[in-house]
PDB file of N, H, CA, C and O in Angstrom:
ATOM      1  N   UNK A   1       4.335   1.165   0.773  1.00  0.00           N
ATOM      2  CA  UNK A   1       4.154   2.219   1.756  1.00  0.00           C
ATOM      3  C   UNK A   1       3.053   1.895   2.767  1.00  0.00           C
ATOM      4  O   UNK A   1       3.179   2.195   3.954  1.00  0.00           O
ATOM      5  N   UNK A   2       1.987   1.289   2.287  1.00  0.00           N
ATOM      6  H   UNK A   2       1.885   1.046   1.322  1.00  0.00           H
ATOM      7  CA  UNK A   2       0.869   1.071   3.204  1.00  0.00           C
ATOM      8  C   UNK A   2       0.807  -0.338   3.793  1.00  0.00           C
ATOM      9  O   UNK A   2      -0.202  -0.719   4.387  1.00  0.00           O
ATOM     10  N   UNK A   3       1.863  -1.097   3.634  1.00  0.00           N
ATOM     11  H   UNK A   3       2.683  -0.787   3.153  1.00  0.00           H
ATOM     12  CA  UNK A   3       1.942  -2.383   4.327  1.00  0.00           C
ATOM     13  C   UNK A   3       2.225  -2.068   5.795  1.00  0.00           C
ATOM     14  O   UNK A   3       3.113  -1.270   6.091  1.00  0.00           O
ATOM     15  N   UNK A   4       1.481  -2.685   6.719  1.00  0.00           N
ATOM     16  H   UNK A   4       0.759  -3.334   6.478  1.00  0.00           H
ATOM     17  CA  UNK A   4       1.678  -2.394   8.145  1.00  0.00           C
ATOM     18  C   UNK A   4       3.116  -2.626   8.604  1.00  0.00           C
ATOM     19  O   UNK A   4       3.828  -3.473   8.064  1.00  0.00           O
ATOM     20  N   UNK A   5       3.522  -1.865   9.601  1.00  0.00           N
ATOM     21  H   UNK A   5       2.944  -1.178  10.041  1.00  0.00           H
ATOM     22  CA  UNK A   5       4.886  -1.992  10.138  1.00  0.00           C
ATOM     23  C   UNK A   5       5.154  -3.377  10.695  1.00  0.00           C
ATOM     24  O   UNK A   5       6.273  -3.880  10.602  1.00  0.00           O
ATOM     25  N   UNK A   6       4.134  -3.998  11.275  1.00  0.00           N
ATOM     26  H   UNK A   6       3.225  -3.590  11.351  1.00  0.00           H
ATOM     27  CA  UNK A   6       4.354  -5.341  11.836  1.00  0.00           C
ATOM     28  C   UNK A   6       4.562  -6.393  10.748  1.00  0.00           C
ATOM     29  O   UNK A   6       4.877  -7.546  11.043  1.00  0.00           O
ATOM     30  N   UNK A   7       4.384  -5.991   9.497  1.00  0.00           N
ATOM     31  H   UNK A   7       4.128  -5.054   9.257  1.00  0.00           H
ATOM     32  CA  UNK A   7       4.660  -6.878   8.358  1.00  0.00           C
ATOM     33  C   UNK A   7       5.826  -6.338   7.534  1.00  0.00           C
ATOM     34  O   UNK A   7       5.953  -6.637   6.346  1.00  0.00           O
ATOM     35  N   UNK A   8       6.665  -5.546   8.174  1.00  0.00           N
ATOM     36  H   UNK A   8       6.561  -5.303   9.138  1.00  0.00           H
ATOM     37  CA  UNK A   8       7.890  -4.975   7.613  1.00  0.00           C
ATOM     38  C   UNK A   8       7.653  -3.889   6.569  1.00  0.00           C
ATOM     39  O   UNK A   8       8.553  -3.576   5.788  1.00  0.00           O
ATOM     40  N   UNK A   9       6.449  -3.309   6.545  1.00  0.00           N
ATOM     41  H   UNK A   9       5.718  -3.563   7.179  1.00  0.00           H
ATOM     42  CA  UNK A   9       6.171  -2.201   5.637  1.00  0.00           C
ATOM     43  C   UNK A   9       6.386  -0.864   6.331  1.00  0.00           C
ATOM     44  O   UNK A   9       6.830  -0.809   7.478  1.00  0.00           O
ATOM     45  N   UNK A  10       6.068   0.196   5.630  1.00  0.00           N
ATOM     46  H   UNK A  10       5.707   0.151   4.698  1.00  0.00           H
ATOM     47  CA  UNK A  10       6.233   1.542   6.192  1.00  0.00           C
ATOM     48  C   UNK A  10       5.047   1.953   7.055  1.00  0.00           C
ATOM     49  O   UNK A  10       5.169   2.865   7.873  1.00  0.00           O
ATOM     50  N   UNK A  11       3.906   1.297   6.886  1.00  0.00           N
ATOM     51  H   UNK A  11       3.807   0.556   6.221  1.00  0.00           H
ATOM     52  CA  UNK A  11       2.736   1.606   7.703  1.00  0.00           C
ATOM     53  C   UNK A  11       2.151   2.985   7.460  1.00  0.00           C
ATOM     54  O   UNK A  11       1.555   3.581   8.357  1.00  0.00           O
ATOM     55  N   UNK A  12       2.319   3.489   6.251  1.00  0.00           N
ATOM     56  H   UNK A  12       2.803   3.005   5.522  1.00  0.00           H
ATOM     57  CA  UNK A  12       1.830   4.832   5.923  1.00  0.00           C
ATOM     58  C   UNK A  12       0.309   4.803   5.760  1.00  0.00           C
ATOM     59  O   UNK A  12      -0.240   3.922   5.099  1.00  0.00           O
ATOM     60  N   UNK A  13      -0.354   5.770   6.367  1.00  0.00           N
ATOM     61  H   UNK A  13       0.092   6.486   6.904  1.00  0.00           H
ATOM     62  CA  UNK A  13      -1.804   5.877   6.279  1.00  0.00           C
ATOM     63  C   UNK A  13      -2.256   6.628   5.036  1.00  0.00           C
ATOM     64  O   UNK A  13      -1.448   6.979   4.176  1.00  0.00           O
ATOM     65  N   UNK A  14      -3.547   6.867   4.958  1.00  0.00           N
ATOM     66  H   UNK A  14      -4.203   6.582   5.656  1.00  0.00           H
ATOM     67  CA  UNK A  14      -4.140   7.471   3.769  1.00  0.00           C
ATOM     68  C   UNK A  14      -3.702   8.915   3.545  1.00  0.00           C
ATOM     69  O   UNK A  14      -3.406   9.285   2.409  1.00  0.00           O
ATOM     70  N   UNK A  15      -3.650   9.729   4.573  1.00  0.00           N
ATOM     71  H   UNK A  15      -3.890   9.428   5.495  1.00  0.00           H
ATOM     72  CA  UNK A  15      -3.260  11.131   4.378  1.00  0.00           C
ATOM     73  C   UNK A  15      -1.815  11.260   3.908  1.00  0.00           C
ATOM     74  O   UNK A  15      -1.570  11.942   2.913  1.00  0.00           O
ATOM     75  N   UNK A  16      -0.847  10.635   4.581  1.00  0.00           N
ATOM     76  H   UNK A  16      -1.046  10.081   5.389  1.00  0.00           H
ATOM     77  CA  UNK A  16       0.529  10.733   4.066  1.00  0.00           C
ATOM     78  C   UNK A  16       0.663  10.184   2.648  1.00  0.00           C
ATOM     79  O   UNK A  16       1.392  10.734   1.823  1.00  0.00           O
ATOM     80  N   UNK A  17      -0.058   9.083   2.376  1.00  0.00           N
ATOM     81  H   UNK A  17      -0.651   8.637   3.046  1.00  0.00           H
ATOM     82  CA  UNK A  17      -0.006   8.545   1.018  1.00  0.00           C
ATOM     83  C   UNK A  17      -0.572   9.552   0.015  1.00  0.00           C
ATOM     84  O   UNK A  17      -0.005   9.735  -1.063  1.00  0.00           O
ATOM     85  N   UNK A  18      -1.669  10.196   0.354  1.00  0.00           N
ATOM     86  H   UNK A  18      -2.130  10.047   1.229  1.00  0.00           H
ATOM     87  CA  UNK A  18      -2.288  11.173  -0.544  1.00  0.00           C
ATOM     88  C   UNK A  18      -1.333  12.320  -0.849  1.00  0.00           C
ATOM     89  O   UNK A  18      -1.266  12.795  -1.983  1.00  0.00           O
ATOM     90  N   UNK A  19      -0.600  12.761   0.160  1.00  0.00           N
ATOM     91  H   UNK A  19      -0.655  12.376   1.081  1.00  0.00           H
ATOM     92  CA  UNK A  19       0.379  13.826  -0.047  1.00  0.00           C
ATOM     93  C   UNK A  19       1.525  13.356  -0.948  1.00  0.00           C
ATOM     94  O   UNK A  19       1.992  14.100  -1.810  1.00  0.00           O
ATOM     95  N   UNK A  20       1.968  12.123  -0.740  1.00  0.00           N
ATOM     96  H   UNK A  20       1.589  11.518  -0.039  1.00  0.00           H
ATOM     97  CA  UNK A  20       3.025  11.575  -1.589  1.00  0.00           C
ATOM     98  C   UNK A  20       2.539  11.418  -3.025  1.00  0.00           C
ATOM     99  O   UNK A  20       3.268  11.725  -3.969  1.00  0.00           O
ATOM    100  N   UNK A  21       1.311  10.941  -3.189  1.00  0.00           N
ATOM    101  H   UNK A  21       0.719  10.692  -2.423  1.00  0.00           H
ATOM    102  CA  UNK A  21       0.749  10.769  -4.533  1.00  0.00           C
ATOM    103  C   UNK A  21       0.606  12.108  -5.246  1.00  0.00           C
ATOM    104  O   UNK A  21       0.832  12.201  -6.453  1.00  0.00           O
ATOM    105  N   UNK A  22       0.237  13.126  -4.512  1.00  0.00           N
ATOM    106  H   UNK A  22       0.053  13.051  -3.532  1.00  0.00           H
ATOM    107  CA  UNK A  22       0.127  14.458  -5.097  1.00  0.00           C
ATOM    108  C   UNK A  22       1.481  14.917  -5.641  1.00  0.00           C
ATOM    109  O   UNK A  22       1.563  15.479  -6.734  1.00  0.00           O
ATOM    110  N   UNK A  23       2.532  14.674  -4.871  1.00  0.00           N
ATOM    111  H   UNK A  23       2.465  14.218  -3.984  1.00  0.00           H
ATOM    112  CA  UNK A  23       3.874  15.040  -5.331  1.00  0.00           C
ATOM    113  C   UNK A  23       4.287  14.213  -6.544  1.00  0.00           C
ATOM    114  O   UNK A  23       4.833  14.749  -7.508  1.00  0.00           O
ATOM    115  N   UNK A  24       4.023  12.902  -6.495  1.00  0.00           N
ATOM    116  H   UNK A  24       3.579  12.467  -5.711  1.00  0.00           H
ATOM    117  CA  UNK A  24       4.331  12.047  -7.640  1.00  0.00           C
ATOM    118  C   UNK A  24       3.618  12.528  -8.897  1.00  0.00           C
ATOM    119  O   UNK A  24       4.205  12.579  -9.978  1.00  0.00           O
ATOM    120  N   UNK A  25       2.356  12.878  -8.742  1.00  0.00           N
ATOM    121  H   UNK A  25       1.880  12.836  -7.864  1.00  0.00           H
ATOM    122  CA  UNK A  25       1.549  13.293  -9.886  1.00  0.00           C
ATOM    123  C   UNK A  25       2.062  14.577 -10.521  1.00  0.00           C
ATOM    124  O   UNK A  25       1.835  14.813 -11.708  1.00  0.00           O
ATOM    125  N   UNK A  26       2.745  15.402  -9.753  1.00  0.00           N
ATOM    126  H   UNK A  26       2.929  15.211  -8.789  1.00  0.00           H
ATOM    127  CA  UNK A  26       3.317  16.622 -10.324  1.00  0.00           C
ATOM    128  C   UNK A  26       4.361  16.273 -11.385  1.00  0.00           C
ATOM    129  O   UNK A  26       4.496  16.974 -12.388  1.00  0.00           O
ATOM    130  N   UNK A  27       5.089  15.199 -11.159  1.00  0.00           N
ATOM    131  H   UNK A  27       4.979  14.629 -10.344  1.00  0.00           H
ATOM    132  CA  UNK A  27       6.117  14.780 -12.105  1.00  0.00           C
ATOM    133  C   UNK A  27       5.596  13.829 -13.162  1.00  0.00           C
ATOM    134  O   UNK A  27       5.959  13.928 -14.334  1.00  0.00           O
ATOM    135  N   UNK A  28       4.734  12.897 -12.741  1.00  0.00           N
ATOM    136  H   UNK A  28       4.438  12.817 -11.789  1.00  0.00           H
ATOM    137  CA  UNK A  28       4.216  11.898 -13.683  1.00  0.00           C
ATOM    138  C   UNK A  28       2.878  11.359 -13.164  1.00  0.00           C
ATOM    139  O   UNK A  28       2.845  10.496 -12.287  1.00  0.00           O
ATOM    140  N   UNK A  29       1.781  11.877 -13.715  1.00  0.00           N
ATOM    141  H   UNK A  29       1.808  12.578 -14.428  1.00  0.00           H
ATOM    142  CA  UNK A  29       0.462  11.408 -13.264  1.00  0.00           C
ATOM    143  C   UNK A  29       0.272   9.895 -13.434  1.00  0.00           C
ATOM    144  O   UNK A  29      -0.382   9.260 -12.607  1.00  0.00           O
ATOM    145  N   UNK A  30       0.832   9.321 -14.487  1.00  0.00           N
ATOM    146  H   UNK A  30       1.363   9.837 -15.159  1.00  0.00           H
ATOM    147  CA  UNK A  30       0.667   7.883 -14.714  1.00  0.00           C
ATOM    148  C   UNK A  30       1.334   7.069 -13.606  1.00  0.00           C
ATOM    149  O   UNK A  30       0.797   6.047 -13.180  1.00  0.00           O
ATOM    150  N   UNK A  31       2.487   7.510 -13.143  1.00  0.00           N
ATOM    151  H   UNK A  31       2.924   8.341 -13.489  1.00  0.00           H
ATOM    152  CA  UNK A  31       3.170   6.813 -12.053  1.00  0.00           C
ATOM    153  C   UNK A  31       2.351   6.906 -10.771  1.00  0.00           C
ATOM    154  O   UNK A  31       2.211   5.923 -10.044  1.00  0.00           O
ATOM    155  N   UNK A  32       1.815   8.083 -10.499  1.00  0.00           N
ATOM    156  H   UNK A  32       1.929   8.882 -11.090  1.00  0.00           H
ATOM    157  CA  UNK A  32       0.967   8.245  -9.312  1.00  0.00           C
ATOM    158  C   UNK A  32      -0.244   7.321  -9.387  1.00  0.00           C
ATOM    159  O   UNK A  32      -0.639   6.728  -8.383  1.00  0.00           O
ATOM    160  N   UNK A  33      -0.828   7.200 -10.564  1.00  0.00           N
ATOM    161  H   UNK A  33      -0.507   7.682 -11.380  1.00  0.00           H
ATOM    162  CA  UNK A  33      -1.982   6.319 -10.748  1.00  0.00           C
ATOM    163  C   UNK A  33      -1.591   4.865 -10.519  1.00  0.00           C
ATOM    164  O   UNK A  33      -2.324   4.116  -9.873  1.00  0.00           O
ATOM    165  N   UNK A  34      -0.441   4.465 -11.046  1.00  0.00           N
ATOM    166  H   UNK A  34       0.155   5.073 -11.570  1.00  0.00           H
ATOM    167  CA  UNK A  34       0.013   3.084 -10.858  1.00  0.00           C
ATOM    168  C   UNK A  34       0.240   2.770  -9.384  1.00  0.00           C
ATOM    169  O   UNK A  34      -0.148   1.703  -8.908  1.00  0.00           O
ATOM    170  N   UNK A  35       0.863   3.691  -8.664  1.00  0.00           N
ATOM    171  H   UNK A  35       1.178   4.558  -9.051  1.00  0.00           H
ATOM    172  CA  UNK A  35       1.071   3.492  -7.229  1.00  0.00           C
ATOM    173  C   UNK A  35      -0.276   3.409  -6.507  1.00  0.00           C
ATOM    174  O   UNK A  35      -0.444   2.601  -5.593  1.00  0.00           O
ATOM    175  N   UNK A  36      -1.222   4.233  -6.911  1.00  0.00           N
ATOM    176  H   UNK A  36      -1.087   4.889  -7.653  1.00  0.00           H
ATOM    177  CA  UNK A  36      -2.537   4.237  -6.274  1.00  0.00           C
ATOM    178  C   UNK A  36      -3.277   2.924  -6.499  1.00  0.00           C
ATOM    179  O   UNK A  36      -4.022   2.473  -5.629  1.00  0.00           O
ATOM    180  N   UNK A  37      -3.076   2.314  -7.653  1.00  0.00           N
ATOM    181  H   UNK A  37      -2.471   2.680  -8.360  1.00  0.00           H
ATOM    182  CA  UNK A  37      -3.718   1.021  -7.921  1.00  0.00           C
ATOM    183  C   UNK A  37      -3.250  -0.024  -6.912  1.00  0.00           C
ATOM    184  O   UNK A  37      -4.042  -0.841  -6.442  1.00  0.00           O
ATOM    185  N   UNK A  38      -1.962   0.009  -6.581  1.00  0.00           N
ATOM    186  H   UNK A  38      -1.319   0.673  -6.963  1.00  0.00           H
ATOM    187  CA  UNK A  38      -1.449  -0.926  -5.587  1.00  0.00           C
ATOM    188  C   UNK A  38      -1.994  -0.614  -4.203  1.00  0.00           C
ATOM    189  O   UNK A  38      -2.384  -1.518  -3.465  1.00  0.00           O
ATOM    190  N   UNK A  39      -2.021   0.655  -3.856  1.00  0.00           N
ATOM    191  H   UNK A  39      -1.704   1.390  -4.456  1.00  0.00           H
ATOM    192  CA  UNK A  39      -2.524   1.068  -2.543  1.00  0.00           C
ATOM    193  C   UNK A  39      -3.980   0.646  -2.356  1.00  0.00           C
ATOM    194  O   UNK A  39      -4.373   0.205  -1.276  1.00  0.00           O
ATOM    195  N   UNK A  40      -4.777   0.786  -3.419  1.00  0.00           N
ATOM    196  H   UNK A  40      -4.457   1.144  -4.296  1.00  0.00           H
ATOM    197  CA  UNK A  40      -6.204   0.500  -3.291  1.00  0.00           C
ATOM    198  C   UNK A  40      -6.490  -0.980  -3.072  1.00  0.00           C
ATOM    199  O   UNK A  40      -7.595  -1.338  -2.667  1.00  0.00           O
ATOM    200  N   UNK A  41      -5.521  -1.838  -3.331  1.00  0.00           N
ATOM    201  H   UNK A  41      -4.623  -1.547  -3.660  1.00  0.00           H
ATOM    202  CA  UNK A  41      -5.693  -3.271  -3.085  1.00  0.00           C
ATOM    203  C   UNK A  41      -5.002  -3.700  -1.792  1.00  0.00           C
ATOM    204  O   UNK A  41      -5.596  -4.390  -0.964  1.00  0.00           O
ATOM    205  N   UNK A  42      -3.755  -3.291  -1.627  1.00  0.00           N
ATOM    206  H   UNK A  42      -3.273  -2.730  -2.300  1.00  0.00           H
ATOM    207  CA  UNK A  42      -2.959  -3.774  -0.484  1.00  0.00           C
ATOM    208  C   UNK A  42      -3.519  -3.284   0.845  1.00  0.00           C
ATOM    209  O   UNK A  42      -3.657  -4.070   1.783  1.00  0.00           O
ATOM    210  N   UNK A  43      -3.843  -1.997   0.940  1.00  0.00           N
ATOM    211  H   UNK A  43      -3.731  -1.358   0.178  1.00  0.00           H
ATOM    212  CA  UNK A  43      -4.352  -1.444   2.198  1.00  0.00           C
ATOM    213  C   UNK A  43      -5.596  -2.157   2.705  1.00  0.00           C
ATOM    214  O   UNK A  43      -5.596  -2.674   3.822  1.00  0.00           O
ATOM    215  N   UNK A  44      -6.664  -2.193   1.898  1.00  0.00           N
ATOM    216  H   UNK A  44      -6.664  -1.773   0.991  1.00  0.00           H
ATOM    217  CA  UNK A  44      -7.876  -2.882   2.356  1.00  0.00           C
ATOM    218  C   UNK A  44      -7.665  -4.371   2.611  1.00  0.00           C
ATOM    219  O   UNK A  44      -8.252  -4.934   3.535  1.00  0.00           O
ATOM    220  N   UNK A  45      -6.832  -5.007   1.795  1.00  0.00           N
ATOM    221  H   UNK A  45      -6.356  -4.550   1.044  1.00  0.00           H
ATOM    222  CA  UNK A  45      -6.578  -6.434   1.984  1.00  0.00           C
ATOM    223  C   UNK A  45      -6.047  -6.719   3.384  1.00  0.00           C
ATOM    224  O   UNK A  45      -6.415  -7.719   4.001  1.00  0.00           O
ATOM    225  N   UNK A  46      -5.189  -5.849   3.879  1.00  0.00           N
ATOM    226  H   UNK A  46      -4.890  -5.037   3.378  1.00  0.00           H
ATOM    227  CA  UNK A  46      -4.606  -6.040   5.207  1.00  0.00           C
ATOM    228  C   UNK A  46      -5.622  -5.805   6.327  1.00  0.00           C
ATOM    229  O   UNK A  46      -5.408  -6.246   7.456  1.00  0.00           O
ATOM    230  N   UNK A  47      -6.713  -5.121   6.026  1.00  0.00           N
ATOM    231  H   UNK A  47      -6.886  -4.763   5.108  1.00  0.00           H
ATOM    232  CA  UNK A  47      -7.722  -4.806   7.038  1.00  0.00           C
ATOM    233  C   UNK A  47      -8.908  -5.766   7.060  1.00  0.00           C
ATOM    234  O   UNK A  47      -9.671  -5.770   8.027  1.00  0.00           O
ATOM    235  N   UNK A  48      -9.078  -6.567   6.032  1.00  0.00           N
ATOM    236  H   UNK A  48      -8.458  -6.564   5.247  1.00  0.00           H
ATOM    237  CA  UNK A  48     -10.249  -7.449   5.933  1.00  0.00           C
ATOM    238  C   UNK A  48     -10.030  -8.695   6.798  1.00  0.00           C
ATOM    239  O   UNK A  48      -9.083  -9.454   6.591  1.00  0.00           O
ATOM    240  N   UNK A  49     -10.912  -8.883   7.751  1.00  0.00           N
ATOM    241  H   UNK A  49     -11.682  -8.266   7.919  1.00  0.00           H
ATOM    242  CA  UNK A  49     -10.738  -9.997   8.697  1.00  0.00           C
ATOM    243  C   UNK A  49     -10.918 -11.369   8.035  1.00  0.00           C
ATOM    244  O   UNK A  49     -10.391 -12.365   8.531  1.00  0.00           O
ATOM    245  N   UNK A  50     -11.647 -11.429   6.934  1.00  0.00           N
ATOM    246  H   UNK A  50     -12.075 -10.620   6.531  1.00  0.00           H
ATOM    247  CA  UNK A  50     -11.875 -12.710   6.261  1.00  0.00           C
ATOM    248  C   UNK A  50     -10.646 -13.203   5.491  1.00  0.00           C
ATOM    249  O   UNK A  50     -10.579 -14.378   5.129  1.00  0.00           O
ATOM    250  N   UNK A  51      -9.693 -12.338   5.241  1.00  0.00           N
ATOM    251  H   UNK A  51      -9.747 -11.383   5.534  1.00  0.00           H
ATOM    252  CA  UNK A  51      -8.475 -12.747   4.537  1.00  0.00           C
ATOM    253  C   UNK A  51      -7.575 -13.467   5.543  1.00  0.00           C
ATOM    254  O   UNK A  51      -7.234 -12.906   6.584  1.00  0.00           O
ATOM    255  N   UNK A  52      -7.193 -14.702   5.233  1.00  0.00           N
ATOM    256  H   UNK A  52      -7.470 -15.158   4.387  1.00  0.00           H
ATOM    257  CA  UNK A  52      -6.351 -15.460   6.164  1.00  0.00           C
ATOM    258  C   UNK A  52      -5.013 -14.760   6.426  1.00  0.00           C
ATOM    259  O   UNK A  52      -4.458 -14.105   5.544  1.00  0.00           O
ATOM    260  N   UNK A  53      -4.515 -14.908   7.637  1.00  0.00           N
ATOM    261  H   UNK A  53      -4.966 -15.440   8.354  1.00  0.00           H
ATOM    262  CA  UNK A  53      -3.247 -14.290   8.014  1.00  0.00           C
ATOM    263  C   UNK A  53      -2.109 -14.748   7.113  1.00  0.00           C
ATOM    264  O   UNK A  53      -1.217 -13.964   6.790  1.00  0.00           O
ATOM    265  N   UNK A  54      -2.137 -16.008   6.707  1.00  0.00           N
ATOM    266  H   UNK A  54      -2.861 -16.645   6.969  1.00  0.00           H
ATOM    267  CA  UNK A  54      -1.082 -16.517   5.829  1.00  0.00           C
ATOM    268  C   UNK A  54      -1.084 -15.775   4.491  1.00  0.00           C
ATOM    269  O   UNK A  54      -0.026 -15.488   3.932  1.00  0.00           O
ATOM    270  N   UNK A  55      -2.260 -15.471   3.991  1.00  0.00           N
ATOM    271  H   UNK A  55      -3.120 -15.704   4.445  1.00  0.00           H
ATOM    272  CA  UNK A  55      -2.377 -14.736   2.732  1.00  0.00           C
ATOM    273  C   UNK A  55      -1.872 -13.309   2.904  1.00  0.00           C
ATOM    274  O   UNK A  55      -1.148 -12.791   2.054  1.00  0.00           O
ATOM    275  N   UNK A  56      -2.255 -12.681   4.003  1.00  0.00           N
ATOM    276  H   UNK A  56      -2.843 -13.102   4.694  1.00  0.00           H
ATOM    277  CA  UNK A  56      -1.776 -11.323   4.283  1.00  0.00           C
ATOM    278  C   UNK A  56      -0.255 -11.302   4.371  1.00  0.00           C
ATOM    279  O   UNK A  56       0.391 -10.405   3.828  1.00  0.00           O
ATOM    280  N   UNK A  57       0.310 -12.283   5.049  1.00  0.00           N
ATOM    281  H   UNK A  57      -0.214 -13.011   5.489  1.00  0.00           H
ATOM    282  CA  UNK A  57       1.756 -12.364   5.176  1.00  0.00           C
ATOM    283  C   UNK A  57       2.440 -12.567   3.833  1.00  0.00           C
ATOM    284  O   UNK A  57       3.475 -11.961   3.557  1.00  0.00           O
ATOM    285  N   UNK A  58       1.863 -13.415   3.008  1.00  0.00           N
ATOM    286  H   UNK A  58       1.022 -13.907   3.232  1.00  0.00           H
ATOM    287  CA  UNK A  58       2.426 -13.685   1.684  1.00  0.00           C
ATOM    288  C   UNK A  58       2.406 -12.430   0.817  1.00  0.00           C
ATOM    289  O   UNK A  58       3.409 -12.087   0.193  1.00  0.00           O
ATOM    290  N   UNK A  59       1.276 -11.751   0.780  1.00  0.00           N
ATOM    291  H   UNK A  59       0.461 -12.029   1.287  1.00  0.00           H
ATOM    292  CA  UNK A  59       1.146 -10.525  -0.017  1.00  0.00           C
ATOM    293  C   UNK A  59       2.087  -9.454   0.513  1.00  0.00           C
ATOM    294  O   UNK A  59       2.775  -8.795  -0.267  1.00  0.00           O
ATOM    295  N   UNK A  60       2.124  -9.275   1.813  1.00  0.00           N
ATOM    296  H   UNK A  60       1.565  -9.811   2.446  1.00  0.00           H
ATOM    297  CA  UNK A  60       3.014  -8.262   2.410  1.00  0.00           C
ATOM    298  C   UNK A  60       4.459  -8.558   2.047  1.00  0.00           C
ATOM    299  O   UNK A  60       5.218  -7.642   1.728  1.00  0.00           O
ATOM    300  N   UNK A  61       4.845  -9.819   2.093  1.00  0.00           N
ATOM    301  H   UNK A  61       4.229 -10.562   2.353  1.00  0.00           H
ATOM    302  CA  UNK A  61       6.209 -10.200   1.754  1.00  0.00           C
ATOM    303  C   UNK A  61       6.527  -9.868   0.294  1.00  0.00           C
ATOM    304  O   UNK A  61       7.605  -9.356  -0.008  1.00  0.00           O
ATOM    305  N   UNK A  62       5.598 -10.157  -0.599  1.00  0.00           N
ATOM    306  H   UNK A  62       4.722 -10.573  -0.354  1.00  0.00           H
ATOM    307  CA  UNK A  62       5.810  -9.838  -2.014  1.00  0.00           C
ATOM    308  C   UNK A  62       5.944  -8.329  -2.223  1.00  0.00           C
ATOM    309  O   UNK A  62       6.817  -7.875  -2.963  1.00  0.00           O
ATOM    310  N   UNK A  63       5.091  -7.570  -1.580  1.00  0.00           N
ATOM    311  H   UNK A  63       4.382  -7.938  -0.979  1.00  0.00           H
ATOM    312  CA  UNK A  63       5.104  -6.109  -1.759  1.00  0.00           C
ATOM    313  C   UNK A  63       6.373  -5.498  -1.188  1.00  0.00           C
ATOM    314  O   UNK A  63       6.991  -4.641  -1.819  1.00  0.00           O
ATOM    315  N   UNK A  64       6.761  -5.935   0.001  1.00  0.00           N
ATOM    316  H   UNK A  64       6.259  -6.631   0.513  1.00  0.00           H
ATOM    317  CA  UNK A  64       7.929  -5.333   0.660  1.00  0.00           C
ATOM    318  C   UNK A  64       9.217  -5.678  -0.083  1.00  0.00           C
ATOM    319  O   UNK A  64      10.119  -4.847  -0.186  1.00  0.00           O
ATOM    320  N   UNK A  65       9.300  -6.890  -0.594  1.00  0.00           N
ATOM    321  H   UNK A  65       8.567  -7.565  -0.510  1.00  0.00           H
ATOM    322  CA  UNK A  65      10.508  -7.291  -1.326  1.00  0.00           C
ATOM    323  C   UNK A  65      10.532  -6.632  -2.674  1.00  0.00           C
ATOM    324  O   UNK A  65      11.468  -6.841  -3.446  1.00  0.00           O
TER     325      UNK A  65
END
């Protein structure tokens, strides 16, 4: 969800994700937590300038597929 659109993701920001996680947690808190673990790594990784573009592309490709 939070992979940028230019990397073929949905480009969802923090607020929409938070609303989605809230809904997920109503049905299964563990699933919401698991999704949040991915968000907490993928989102910041895409924003850190020190991470090489090739690495960002590789991670985005793995997540989107």
